[in-house]
C-alpha positions in Angstrom: 33.1 15.6 36.9 30.3 13.2 35.9 29.4 12.4 32.3 26.8 14.9 31.0 27.7 17.7 33.5 28.1 21.2 32.0 31.5 22.3 31.0 33.0 25.4 29.6 31.7 25.9 26.1 28.5 23.9 26.9 26.1 26.8 26.9 23.2 25.0 25.2 20.5 23.7 27.5 19.8 20.0 27.6 16.1 20.2 27.2 16.3 20.2 23.4 16.9 16.5 23.6 13.6 15.6 25.2 11.7 17.7 22.7 13.6 16.0 19.8 12.9 12.5 21.0 9.2 13.3 21.4 9.2 14.7 17.8 10.9 11.6 16.5 8.2 9.3 17.9 5.7 10.8 15.5 7.9 10.7 12.4 6.5 8.5 9.6 8.8 9.1 6.6 12.2 10.5 5.7 10.9 14.0 5.1 9.5 14.1 8.7 12.8 12.8 10.1 14.6 15.5 8.2 12.2 18.1 9.6 13.0 17.0 13.1 16.7 17.4 12.4 16.2 20.9 11.1 13.8 21.9 13.9 15.7 20.5 16.9 19.3 19.6 16.1 20.1 22.9 14.4 19.4 24.7 17.7 20.4 22.0 20.1 23.8 21.5 18.6 24.3 25.2 17.7 25.5 24.2 14.2 25.7 26.3 11.1 24.7 23.1 9.0 23.2 19.8 9.8 23.0 17.0 7.2 21.8 13.4 7.2 23.9 11.0 5.1 22.1 7.7 4.5 23.7 4.3 3.7 22.2 3.1 0.4 21.5 -0.6 -0.4 24.7 -0.6 -2.6 26.7 0.2 0.6 27.6 3.8 -0.3 26.9 6.8 1.9 24.9 9.6 0.2 23.1 12.8 0.8 21.6 15.4 -1.6 25.1 16.8 -1.9 26.4 13.6 -3.4 28.4 10.6 -2.3 31.0 10.4 0.5 34.4 9.9 -1.2 36.8 10.5 1.7 36.7 6.9 2.9 35.9 3.4 1.6 32.4 2.2 2.3 33.7 -0.9 4.2 35.8 1.3 6.5 32.8 3.6 7.0 30.6 0.6 7.9 33.1 -0.5 10.6 33.2 3.0 12.1 29.4 3.5 12.0 28.8 0.2 13.8 31.3 0.7 16.6 33.2 3.9 16.4 33.0 7.2 18.4 31.9 10.6 17.2 34.5 12.2 14.9 35.5 15.8 15.7 37.6 18.2 13.5 39.9 19.3 16.4 40.6 15.6 17.3 40.9 14.3 13.7 44.6 13.8 13.9 44.3 11.4 16.7 41.2 9.6 15.3 43.0 8.3 12.2 43.4 9.1 8.5 39.8 8.1 7.7 38.4 10.6 10.1 40.6 13.3 8.7 39.7 12.6 5.1 35.9 12.4 5.8 35.8 15.5 7.9 37.7 17.4 5.3 35.7 15.9 2.4 32.4 16.9 4.0 33.7 20.2 5.5 32.4 18.9 8.8 33.1 20.1 12.4 31.6 16.9 13.8 30.2 13.6 12.4 27.9 11.3 14.5 27.4 7.7 13.4 23.9 6.3 13.1 23.3 2.6 13.8 20.5 0.3 14.8 21.2 -3.1 16.4 24.9 -3.1 15.1 23.7 -2.3 11.6 25.1 0.8 9.8 22.4 3.3 8.8 24.4 6.4 8.0 25.7 9.5 9.9 24.9 13.0 10.9 27.2 15.8 9.7 27.3 19.0 11.7 29.0 22.2 10.5 31.0 24.6 12.6 29.4 26.1 15.7 28.4 29.7 15.4 31.1 30.6 18.0 33.6 28.1 16.4 34.3 26.7 19.9 34.8 22.9 20.4 31.8 21.0 21.7 31.9 20.1 25.4 31.5 16.6 26.7 28.0 17.0 27.9 26.8 18.1 24.5 28.5 15.2 22.8 26.7 12.8 25.2 23.4 14.3 24.3 24.2 14.2 20.6 25.1 10.5 20.9 21.8 9.8 22.7 19.9 11.6 20.0 21.7 9.7 17.3 21.0 6.4 18.9 17.3 7.2 19.1 17.3 8.7 15.6 18.8 5.5 14.2 16.2 3.3 15.7 13.4 5.5 14.4 15.0 5.8 10.9 15.2 2.0 10.8 11.5 1.6 11.7 10.5 4.1 9.0 12.7 2.3 6.5 11.1 -1.1 7.3 7.6 0.4 7.3 8.3 1.8 3.8 9.6 -1.6 2.6 6.5 -3.4 4.1 4.2 -0.9 2.4 5.9 -1.5 -0.9 5.7 -5.3 -0.5 2.0 -5.0 0.3 1.5 -2.9 -2.8 3.3 -5.4 -5.0 1.3 -8.3 -3.4 -2.0 -6.5 -4.1 -0.9 -5.8 -7.7 0.2 -9.5 -8.2 -3.1 -10.8 -6.8 -5.0 -8.3 -9.0 -3.2 -9.5 -12.1 -3.8 -13.1 -11.2 -7.5 -12.4 -10.9 -7.4 -10.6 -14.3 -5.6 -13.5 -15.9 -8.4 -15.9 -14.7 -11.1 -13.6 -15.9 -9.4 -13.0 -19.3 -9.4 -16.7 -20.0 -13.0 -17.0 -19.2 -14.0 -13.8 -21.1 -12.3 -15.0 -24.3 -15.3 -17.1 -25.3 -17.7 -14.3 -24.3 -15.9 -11.9 -26.5 -15.7 -14.3 -29.5 -19.5 -14.4 -29.9 -19.9 -10.7 -30.4 -17.0 -10.7 -32.9 -18.8 -13.4 -34.9 -21.8 -11.1 -35.2 -19.7 -8.2 -36.4 -17.8 -10.5 -38.8 -21.1 -11.7 -40.3 -22.4 -8.1 -40.8 -19.2 -7.1 -42.6 -19.3 -10.2 -44.8 -22.9 -9.5 -45.9 -22.5 -5.7 -46.3 -20.9 -5.6 -49.8 -23.6 -7.8 -51.3 -26.6 -6.3 -49.5 -26.0 -2.6 -49.3 -29.6 -1.9 -50.4 -31.1 -4.3 -47.9 -32.4 -2.4 -44.8 -32.2 -5.5 -42.7 -28.4 -5.5 -43.1 -27.7 -1.8 -43.1 -30.0 -1.0 -40.1 -30.9 -4.0 -38.1 -27.7 -6.0 -38.3 -25.7 -2.8 -38.0 -27.5 -2.1 -34.7 -26.8 -5.6 -33.5 -23.1 -5.3 -34.4 -22.7 -2.0 -32.7 -24.4 -3.2 -29.5 -22.1 -6.3 -29.4 -19.0 -4.1 -29.9 -20.1 -1.8 -27.1 -20.5 -4.9 -24.8 -17.0 -6.1 -25.7 -15.6 -2.6 -25.0 -17.4 -2.5 -21.6 -16.0 -5.9 -20.6 -12.5 -4.9 -21.7 -12.7 -1.6 -19.8 -13.7 -3.5 -16.7 -10.8 -5.9 -17.1 -8.3 -3.1 -17.6 -9.6 -1.3 -14.6 -9.0 -4.4 -12.5 -5.4 -4.7 -13.8 -4.4 -1.1 -13.5 -2.2 -0.4 -10.5 -3.5 2.4 -8.4 -2.7 4.4 -5.3 -5.5 4.3 -2.7 -7.8 7.3 -3.4 -10.9 7.5 -1.2 -13.9 9.5 -2.6 -17.7 9.5 -2.3 -18.7 6.4 -4.3 -22.0 5.1 -5.6 -21.9 1.7 -3.9 -25.1 0.5 -5.5 -23.6 1.0 -9.0 -20.3 -0.5 -7.9 -21.9 -3.8 -6.7 -24.2 -4.0 -9.8 -21.1 -3.6 -12.0 -19.3 -6.5 -10.3 -22.4 -8.7 -10.6 -22.8 -7.9 -14.3 -19.1 -8.3 -15.0 -19.0 -11.8 -13.5 -22.2 -13.1 -15.2 -19.8 -14.4 -17.9 -17.9 -16.6 -15.4 -21.2 -17.7 -13.8 -22.7 -18.8 -17.1 -19.6 -20.7 -18.1 -19.8 -22.6 -14.8 -23.6 -23.1 -15.2 -24.1 -21.1 -12.0 -26.9 -18.5 -11.4 -25.4 -15.2 -10.1 -28.1 -13.3 -8.3 -28.2 -9.8 -6.6 -30.7 -9.4 -3.8 -31.3 -7.1 -0.9 -31.6 -3.3 -0.3 -30.2 -0.6 -2.6 -27.0 0.8 -1.2 -26.2 4.5 -0.5 -23.2 6.6 -1.5 -20.2 6.1 0.8 -16.5 7.0 1.0 -14.4 4.3 -0.7 -11.6 3.5 -3.1 -13.8 2.2 -6.0 -11.1 0.4 -7.8 -9.8 -1.5 -4.8 -13.2 -2.2 -3.3 -14.3 -3.6 -6.7 -11.2 -5.9 -6.7 -12.2 -7.2 -3.3 -15.7 -8.0 -4.4 -14.6 -9.6 -7.6 -12.2 -11.9 -5.6 -15.1 -13.0 -3.3 -17.7 -13.5 -6.0 -15.3 -15.3 -8.3 -14.4 -17.6 -5.4 -18.1 -18.3 -4.7 -18.7 -19.2 -8.4 -15.8 -21.5 -8.5 -16.8 -23.2 -5.2 -20.4 -23.8 -6.3 -21.6 -26.9 -8.1 -23.2 -26.8 -11.6 -26.8 -25.4 -11.4 -26.3 -23.7 -8.0 -27.1 -20.1 -7.2 -24.6 -17.6 -5.8 -26.2 -14.6 -4.2 -24.8 -11.1 -3.5 -27.0 -9.7 -0.7 -26.8 -6.1 0.5 -28.3 -4.0 3.2 -27.6 -1.0 5.4 -27.7 -1.4 9.2 -26.6 0.5 12.3 -23.7 -0.7 14.4 -23.4 -0.7 18.2 -22.0 2.8 18.1 -25.0 4.1 16.1 -23.0 4.5 12.8 -24.6 3.4 9.6 -22.7 0.6 7.9 -23.1 -1.4 4.7 -23.2 -5.2 4.6 -22.4 -7.1 1.5 -22.8 -10.9 1.8 -21.6 -13.3 -0.9 -23.2 -16.7 -0.4 -22.1 -19.8 -2.3 -23.4 -23.4 -2.4 -20.1 -25.1 -2.2 -18.7 -27.5 0.4 -18.3 -24.7 3.0 -15.3 -24.0 5.2 -14.6 -25.9 8.4 -14.8 -23.7 11.5 -11.2 -24.5 12.4 -10.1 -23.0 9.1 -12.2 -19.9 9.0 -9.4 -17.7 10.3 -6.7 -19.5 8.4 -8.3 -18.7 5.0 -7.2 -15.1 5.5 -3.6 -16.0 6.0 -1.2 -15.6 3.1 -0.5 -18.7 1.0 -3.3 -20.7 2.8 -5.4 -22.4 0.1 -7.6 -25.4 -0.4 -7.6 -25.0 -4.2 -5.3 -27.3 -6.2 -3.9 -24.4 -8.2 -4.6 -21.6 -5.8 -2.0 -19.1 -4.6 -3.6 -18.3 -1.2 -3.2 -14.6 -1.8 -6.7 -13.5 -2.9 -8.4 -13.5 0.5 -5.5 -11.9 2.5 -5.5 -9.0 -0.1 -9.3 -8.8 0.1 -9.2 -8.5 3.8 -6.5 -5.8 3.7 -8.6 -3.8 1.3 -11.6 -4.1 3.6 -9.5 -3.1 6.6 -8.1 -0.1 4.8 -11.7 1.0 4.3 -12.2 0.8 8.1 -14.4 -2.3 7.7 -14.3 -6.0 8.6 -14.8 -9.3 6.8 -16.0 -12.6 8.3 -17.0 -16.0 7.0 -20.1 -17.9 8.1 -22.0 -21.0 7.1 -22.2 -24.7 7.9 -19.8 -27.2 6.4 -21.5 -29.0 3.5 -24.0 -26.2 2.8 -21.9 -23.4 1.5 -20.0 -20.4 2.8 -21.0 -16.8 3.2 -18.4 -14.0 3.2 -19.7 -10.9 4.8 -18.1 -7.5 4.3 -19.1 -4.7 6.7 -18.1 -1.1 5.7 -18.7 2.2 7.4 -20.1 4.9 5.1 -17.5 7.3 6.4 -13.9 6.0 6.7 -11.2 8.1 8.5 -11.4 11.8 7.6 -7.9 11.9 6.1 -9.0 9.3 3.5 -12.0 11.1 2.1 -12.6 13.6 -0.7 -16.4 14.2 -0.4 -16.4 16.5 -3.4 -16.1 13.5 -5.8 -18.6 10.8 -6.6 -17.0 7.8 -8.3 -18.9 5.7 -10.8 -17.0 3.0 -12.6 -17.7 2.6 -16.3 
């Protein structure tokens, strides 16, 4: 009889396997993988219980029920990588490890999960509803399912690790930008504090003087409000956040970035100018989009010589598909970027700065791409560079919450 042919006790149809593999293709996280097990394997394997035991980074095998204690992790690794399916009725011939693990997990059958000779875990199946042994054909299908499940589980795991690495990279870049701004804001904050200090020193001696109690008090209060606004902007940049798309006043957002970086521009003796059309409301993650614009404008200020003008130009246009899009162009007057390097500037760790990390522009591009937009660099070498962001007003539907309008303070 050929492998996979029906045998006595193999009453389950084989078409469950095709449906399970199709379902696995769309799984994006562990919860969805577990749902595939519950939906397809419970019925396909005719099992009272189906569990997924994962191999942790510390080498142990765990599930919500706890840790597998019937066998050493090293021995489990060897079996998962190259061993056969363990069955309760064959445990005595499979060896003591198989007997202990099957008994420890109260399992009728255990299927190893591996990907490219790397142990990922195993599937535990409880007793069949009719308590009959599983036939050869069903074991073949279970093995095929497990092989495919292992590959998908590994893909999901790597995607999760990549997403976490990207999140950490974005946060590290954000904190690097905040550190640069904090150093430049120290002088700007010191001046308002001098005004407040002067008011407090004069107050005890001149309580009856309206110039002190009214005018200087107003000046001190205004200066403290300006300091608070700058610090709030700085903390907003540093705060880690999960992407949250909402209807956002883009005009206010761009104005805030320009106002916030006037401090850095004055310190560099650069004129920072906003020109162009007012922007409409659009779907965006305000915090992350602000980070992208701060990165670009700060780069433009640092690249420009003393006395130069950096412009932030905005307009709304229609793309080739008839969709309205927003363009934000940051133009500097620096040395420009050679055409051969214009794609490289968006690669991680590529930098022309002496103390640069080469992470700002890659993170900026990722933020723009996450908004469904694009970023390009233009200009002639020797006359400056222009970074142009193009954003649709309506990113993918699953990212929007049109009931909320975000305005950064």
